[in-house]
N, C-alpha and C positions, 0 to 999 in steps of 0.2 A: 599544530592544526594542519589538516590536509588542504592543499591549494587546489582550486578548481578553475579551469579556463572557461569563460563564457564567450559565446559568439552569437552574432546576429542570425536570427531564424525568421523566415517569412511564414508566419503561422497559417495564413490563409492557403498556403500551398500544401499543408500537411493534411493527411487523413485524420479522422476523429481519434482513432486509437493511438496514432503517433503523437497527436497533440496532447492527449491524456497522459501518455508516458512522459512527455516533456514537462508538463505541469507538475506531475507527481515527483519527478526527479528534482525539480526546483524546490518543491516543498521540503524534500528530504535534505537538500543542501542547506536550506535556510533554517530548518528546525533547531540545530544546535546553537545558532547565533542569534536567534530571534530576540533575545533580551538585550543584545548589544548593538543592534543596528539602528536604533532610534525609533521613536514613536510612529513616525510616518511610515517607515518600512515595515514595522511590526503590524500596523493596521492593514497594510496591503497584504502582508503574509497571511494574516488571519482570514481575510476575504478570499484569498487564493485557496487556502485549505478548505474552506466551506464550498467554494465553487468546484474544486477538483473532486471533493467527495461526492457532491451531487452529480457531477459528470460521470464518475465511476459507477454510481448506482444506475444511472440511465443507460449506460453502455451495457451493463450486465443484463438488465431487463430486455434490452433490444436484442442482444446476442441470444439469450435463452429462447426468445420467441421464434428463432429460426432453426433450432436444433431438434433432433429426434428425441423421442421420449427417453431413449437410453442415455444420451448425453445429459439431458436435464436431470434424470434420476441419479446419475453418477455425481453430478455437481451437488445435488441435494445431500447425497450420502456424505461427501467430505465436509460440507457445511455443517451438517448435524454433528459429525465427529468433532470438528473444531469447537462448536458451541458446547459440547459435552465436556471437553477439556477445560474450557474457560469456566464453566460452572464449577467444576471440581477445584480449580485453583482458587476461585473466589470463596468457595466454601471452606477450604482448609486454611485460607488466610485469616479466618476468624476462629480457628481451632484453639481450644484451651490447652492443647498439647504444644509446648513451646517448639519442639523439634519440627513438627509438621507445619506449624505456622511459619517458622523461619524458612522452611523449604518452599512453601507456597509463595511467600514474599519474594524470594529470589527468582522463582519461576515467573512470577508476574512481571518483574522488571524485564526479563528476556522476552516474554510474550507480548509485552505492551505494543511494540511497533507492528505486531501482526494481529492485534486484537480484533480489528474490523476487516480482515482480509476477505471474509465471506461476502462483503459488499463490493469487492473490486471486480473489474472486468475479468472474464474467465482466464485468459492467458496470464494476466498479471497475478491472479490468485495462485495459479499453478506455480509460477516462478517464486512467489513469496513463500509458499509452503516448502518448495525445494530448498530455499535459503534457510528457512527455519530448521528443517531437518538436518542440513549440513552443520549448523551451529550445535544442534542437539548431539549429533554423533561425535563432535569434536570436544565436547564439554563433559567431563566425567562427573563434575559436581551437579550439573543439570540432570544428568542421567540418574544419579543417586537420589536427588530430590524428587524426581518424577516417580521413581520406584517407591520411595518412602510414603508418598501420598496416593500411590496406586494408579497413576495415570501412564506408566511406562508402556503398558500394552495398548492404551488408547492412542498414544503418540505413534506407536508402530502402525496401528490401524489407520491413522490419518495419512501416513506416508503411503501405505498400500492403496488407499482409496484415491489419493491424489495421482499415483502412478496409473491406476486403472482409468481414471478420467483422461489423463494425458494420452494414454495409448488409444483410447476410443476416439479422442479428438482428432488424432492423426488420420483416422479412417472416415471421419465425417465428410461426406461429399458436398455438403451445401456451402454456399458462400456465407461467411461470418458477417453479421451486422457490425458496422463500425469500422471495418477494415478498409473500405474505400471511402475516402472523404471528398468533400468538395469545398469550394469557397463558402457556400451557404452553410454547410455543416460546421466548418471551423468557426463561423461567426456566431454560432449558438452558444459558444462557451467563452471562457474569460481570458482572451489573449491580452487585453489591455493591462489588467492588473499583473499578469504574468511578466510582461516585458518591463513594466515599471519596477517590479520587485527585482528582476535581474539587473536592471540598471543600478538600483540602490545597493545590491549585493556587490557589484563590481566596485562601486565607490568604497564600500566598507572594506573590501579586500585590500585596496590600495591606500587606505587611510585618508581618503579625501572626504571633505565635509559633505554631508547629505543635504542637498537643497532641492526644493521642488523644481520639477522640470516638466514642461508640457509633453505629453506622449504623442508620438507621431503615428501610432497605430490607428 
């Protein structure tokens, strides 16, 4: 198991986008061990997942409201491409042809962590697609499965549209919503359950008993 080092962070000093990135990373660290950290920590994890998802949705809507039509359209293009890929995987997972069903099932496992990336803040979505594309290019089985159910060209199109969005984003002259945070912005989101979950994860990593503790946030 990979070991992670946790450190104290004053969340009210973070911008909203930075806070979101921190919450999301905590969720990713906790996800593999959620069933082994006790009911109290799992309950906090579940709440943090829901709060972080809502935060990501709000950030994306806020960001898109400040962008030019070109940026918005490019984001919509890659979102539509991702949704089309998801529909095809879901369709072939029910195929009566065993080979195609097996291929779709394997792809679904790989795509699952990226299933809802269209709801993420824009920069996070770009990075998530980049990560997915790197996995795809390094996995010959994944490539063969995609070709078998006919989504290899759609995956290539997703990469192209993501790159087009990233290139246009660099040229965007406007300030991005959510990049500059304040104490008030930080308090709109879930720092309390985030810090409580990190405390419990630290205890889990060191094998200490998980006991309730009053949060100082």
